[in-house]
N, C-alpha and C positions, 0 to 999 in steps of 0.2 A: 376458508379455502385452502385452496392446496397451491403452494407456489411451487411449481415443477418446472425446470428449465434442463437443457444440457449440462450447465455447469453444476446444477444441485446434483442429477442424475449421476455424475462423474465423479464427484468428490464424494458424497452421499451424506448431504447436508440438508437441511430443513429448509432453509431461507436463502436465496441468493445475494446474500451478503457475506462480503470479505474484509476483512481488518486488513488496514495497513502495513507495512512493513517499516520499522522505525531503527535507527541507525545506531542511537545509543541506549535505547532502553525497550526494545521490543523481543519481552523476554516471557515464559511462562504466564507471569502475574496478570498482564493482557489476554495472551492468545487463549488460557485455556478458558475463561469465563465469557469469551466472546462463540468460540467452539461449542462450550456447554449450553448457550442459550441459542442455538440453533443456526448459527454462522459458520466461518472458515475461520479460525484464529491464526497466526503467521508470527510463531519464532524467527526473529533475525538472528542470523549466526554468528553474524559479526558483531552483535551487540553481547554475545558472550565471551568472545576473545578467542578461546582455544578450544579445538575438539571435544575434550575432558568436560568442560562446563557445559558445551552444548548438548553433550550426551545427558550429563545431571539434568541441566533443562527440560529437556524431554521428557525423562523419567519424571519429574515434578509435575510436567503438564499431565500427563498420564496418570497420576494420582489424583489429579484435579478434575479429570474429564475422561469420559472413554468415546467421546465425540471425535473425530478426525482433525489433525494437527498438521499445518504447514510449516515448512521450513524454507526461508527464504536465503538464498546466496547472491550478493551482489558482486557481480562479477569486477575485476580489478576493485574491490575494495573490501574485498572479506577477507581476515588473514587464514591461512592453512585453508583455503577454500576446499581442495582436493579431499583433505582429510574431513573438513565438514561434511564433505557431500556424503563422505561413506558411513560417517556416524550417521546420518539421514536415514540412509538405505538400512545399515543395520540394525537401527531403532523401529524399522517398520513403518517409518513414516510415508504415508501414501501418497502425499503431493508436494513438488517441491517448487516454487516460484524461483526462476533467475532475472537480474535485470542488470540494468546499467549498459554492459558491452555484450555483444555475442555470445553466446552461451552453446554453441553448437555439440562440443564436447560433452560435456556435461550434461546437456539434455540428450546425448545418444545413451551415456552410461545409465541415467536415470531409468531410460525406457527400458535398457534391459534389463533393468534388476525389476521392473514392472511396475514402476513409479509414475504418477503422473507428472508430466511436466508443462507448467503455464510459464512465459516467458513474459516481461513486464518491459514496454517500450514508451517512448515519448511520440511515436509518429507512424502514421498509416504505414508509410515503406517499411518501416522496419519491421511493423505487425507481417505485412506480407512475407518480408526473409523468414521470420520467425515460421510460418505456417510453411514454407518449403523446408526449413529444415528440420520439423518432426514435431513441432510444440503442438499439444495436444488441445489449448487453449491460450490467448492473446490478454495479458491487459494493456487499454490505451489509456495515457495519462493528458486530459487535454490541459491546457494552459490556466487553467482554474488550480490545480494540482499546488504542490509545493514541491521543491528538490530542484533534481536537475531542470535545467531548459535546452532543450532543444531548437536550433534556428529556424527548424522547420516545423514546431509544434504550433499546434491548432486549435482554439477552443474545444473541450469536451463534445458540445452539438454537432460541429462539423465533423469532428475526428470518427467518434461513432459513426454517425449516419453513411459516412464516406466509407469507412472502414468493411460495414455487413453486406456492403454491395459485390465485396471484393474478396473476401474471405470468409472459407466455408467452415473452420474450425468454430468455436464458442469465442467471441468478443465478451471481456469483461470492462468495463465503463469507469472509468476513474477521474477525479479531477472537480473540486467543486460540490461534490454531493455528500450533503448531511441530516436530510430530513426526509420523511416519505412523498413530498412530492419529488424531490430529485431522483428517489430510488425506482419512483414509477417512470419519471422520464428518462431515466436511462434504459429501462426495459423498451419503452417504447420507442427509445431511437435504434431498437435491435439487438442491444447487449443482452447478455444473458445471466448479469451479476452485477452487481454494485460494488463497488471497490471503496472502501471508507476509513480514511485515514485520521484526519484533524475530528470528525466527530467522536471516535473513539477515544483520542487524545482527553477529551472534555468527558471522560467518563470516572468515576471513583477509583475503578481500579488500576488507571492506568497509573503506572510510576514514573510520574513528573510531579513538579511543584503544585501546591494546591492555587499559587501564585499565577501559574501560567495556565491553570485549567478557567481560574475565573476571567483571566484574560480574554480565553478563546470564549466564554459566555457574552463576556462585554462588548468585545471590538466589534465596530462598524467593518463591513466587507470593503467600505469605499474609505475607509482611514488611508489616507497616503502611504504611510510606512508598510503597512500590511500588503499594499496594491506592489511596491516596488519589489517588494521581496518575493511576491508571490510572480508576478506579469514580466519584470525585469529580465531580460538574459544575464547571465554573469559577465563580469568583466573579461573581458578578453586576454587582456594584459597580466592580469590575476592568475588567470587560469592559466597561461603558459608559462609562469613563472612556477605554479606548483607541481604542474606535470612533468618540468626539467629536474623537481626535484624526487621525484620517484625512483625508489631503490638507492636513494642516495642519504634518504632521514631512517629513523626507523618507520614499520608500515603504520601503525599506530599513530605516530604524530604526523606521517602524510596523508593517512584518511584525513585526520580531524581538519586538516587544513584547506584538503580539497571539498571537504564537506561544508567548511566555511566560506568558500570561494562560490559554490553554488548557491547556497544562501545569500550571498549578495554581502557576507562578512567579511574583515579586515583577516586574510589568512595568517597574517603574522601577529595577530592579537591574541593574549595568554587565552590557552587552549584548555585548561582547567576546567573539568567537568564537575560545576556544582549544581545543585538543583534547582536553583532560583537563576541560574545562567541560563537556562534549558529555553526561555524567550527568544536568546539570540540564536541558538541553534536549530531550533523547531517550530517557528510562530506558528506555523497551520496556515493553511489555503483559505482560500475563498470559501469553503463550506461551514465558514463561522456563520454566515447567514443564515444559518438553520438551527443553530445553537444558540440557546437561552438560558441555557440552567445545567448545570451537573448532575446527572443522572448514573445510575447503575448499569453494566454492560446489558444485561437482560431488561433494563426499563428503556434504555435506548431500542434495542430490537424491536420489544414489543410493540413499543411508540409507532415506531417506522411501518411496523408490520400492520398493527391495528388502523393506523390513521390511513395506509395506502389502502387498505380492504374498505375503510370509510369513504372514502374518494370514489371508488370504483362503485359502491353501492348507491353513492347520492346520485346518480342518476345524470352524472354532467355528462358524460360520453353520450348517452343517450341521446340527450338535448342535441349534442353536436350532430348526432347523425341525423336528428329530426331536422 
């Protein structure tokens, strides 16, 4: 069947599946395979450190696939963000995702250059603001997702069903989605694409440790340690302490401290990024409920699509209507 939504038409992708952005390892290594398999892969500019390295990685991705690639610009955390944005424009990137903080100026520049602008938020309130500022689509991350937590953040089910009643631009659902059932549920809620972060981390191509991938396949979503990392807000005292350091220490060091706070880690702990330590920095979301083995990116996307189609053909929905 054809999976056609406003998002697939806008971005020129086969399936309404978008890979999450990854602060430490979101490179062409994972983005290109996702795009080649029919989704939208995202290169995280901040993971490349410099505009020159971003340009090189975009070109590397282009050597791996001719499908659309997205670049993420995390406002307030991405170094050289203006230069990174211009590299994305110069290299012909068709869509850029901004996230974390307000990105009106970046969005205006992107749209002037003919680039589609997606903004990622944690609350419906901020999604409405992004629409008014001109975003072409919004990603709304529910509490089940990992990373930054807003005090106003709601679960994915509530956020998406509430948002689509108020927002005219396409809404993309994120937070706890990792398999065919979650994918179909996001579309049933009214979203026009599903945004998967943790699920793509547990693929063979993702450049994190095999130990971490196996953890994602094995861990129970009700594990107290995982639930605390995902559902609890950051310690306000730790967050205040780190925010006061902005501009006073090297940007990369500050960004790592902030990321640790957002993931409920000690901001003053050793910040060296060793592959086996990635568990502490990016443990994964409650999407682990849908992960039971490590697949290739293509196998994951194909399994989601094929299983979703089987569910639709099974007559379950016809039975409900009857």
